[in-house]
Legacy VTK file of the C-alpha trace (Angstrom):
# vtk DataFile Version 3.0
C-alpha trace
ASCII
DATASET POLYDATA
POINTS 81 float
-11.700 4.272 -14.659
-10.828 6.162 -11.467
-7.533 5.432 -9.715
-7.443 3.514 -6.444
-7.726 5.837 -3.448
-5.664 5.684 -0.278
-8.841 5.044 1.731
-9.703 2.014 -0.420
-6.209 0.591 -0.107
-6.185 1.137 3.671
-9.598 -0.507 3.954
-8.389 -3.659 2.212
-5.188 -3.811 4.276
-7.139 -3.375 7.524
-9.341 -6.428 6.920
-8.930 -8.639 9.957
-7.563 -12.158 9.669
-6.345 -11.570 6.124
-2.815 -11.122 4.895
-2.047 -9.789 1.440
0.951 -10.058 -0.833
1.592 -7.339 -3.395
0.334 -9.792 -6.012
-2.948 -10.145 -4.063
-3.411 -6.367 -3.972
-2.721 -5.973 -7.677
-5.246 -8.751 -8.365
-7.901 -7.034 -6.213
-7.478 -3.685 -7.998
-6.472 -5.039 -11.449
-9.377 -3.427 -13.318
-8.278 0.001 -12.110
-4.565 -0.486 -12.790
-4.762 -0.409 -16.577
-2.943 2.891 -17.201
0.663 3.717 -16.420
-0.471 6.708 -14.353
-2.788 4.586 -12.196
-0.094 1.930 -11.718
2.462 4.540 -10.673
0.030 6.251 -8.294
-0.888 2.874 -6.758
2.769 1.915 -6.241
3.617 5.310 -4.706
0.629 5.133 -2.374
1.449 1.573 -1.349
5.044 2.532 -0.504
3.779 5.508 1.500
1.234 3.703 3.687
2.520 0.132 3.841
5.616 -1.973 4.355
6.639 -5.553 3.677
6.499 -7.862 6.680
8.789 -10.829 6.246
7.501 -14.088 7.636
10.051 -16.787 8.344
9.574 -19.704 5.971
6.634 -18.024 4.295
5.626 -15.356 1.808
6.220 -11.672 2.447
3.055 -9.767 3.299
2.058 -6.125 2.945
1.040 -4.443 6.220
0.089 -0.880 7.074
2.824 1.263 8.534
2.171 2.702 11.955
0.948 6.319 11.880
4.233 7.687 13.182
6.161 6.154 10.281
3.710 7.536 7.744
3.806 10.998 9.300
7.578 11.025 9.549
8.019 9.867 5.940
5.575 12.529 4.763
7.355 15.238 6.741
10.691 14.049 5.374
9.342 14.146 1.846
8.166 17.701 2.424
11.488 18.633 4.114
9.750 19.449 7.394
11.250 18.335 10.681
LINES 1 82
81 0 1 2 3 4 5 6 7 8 9 10 11 12 13 14 15 16 17 18 19 20 21 22 23 24 25 26 27 28 29 30 31 32 33 34 35 36 37 38 39 40 41 42 43 44 45 46 47 48 49 50 51 52 53 54 55 56 57 58 59 60 61 62 63 64 65 66 67 68 69 70 71 72 73 74 75 76 77 78 79 80
């Protein structure tokens, strides 16, 4: 089975009026997270494009990072400033 792509993950996270926990995302893509490689790639991608938004008195939800944060983290990873 093919690994989850960044575009697919972004598409799910961009759904309006829905909030997802990491558990929700794993459940959505569970059939494609069977191998260690796919799990690792999914986790790395999630950390790259998303962050945890803490809600007072509620669960923590995964939200997309703003583009500037993604770009800056990518440039930092590549040692480009």
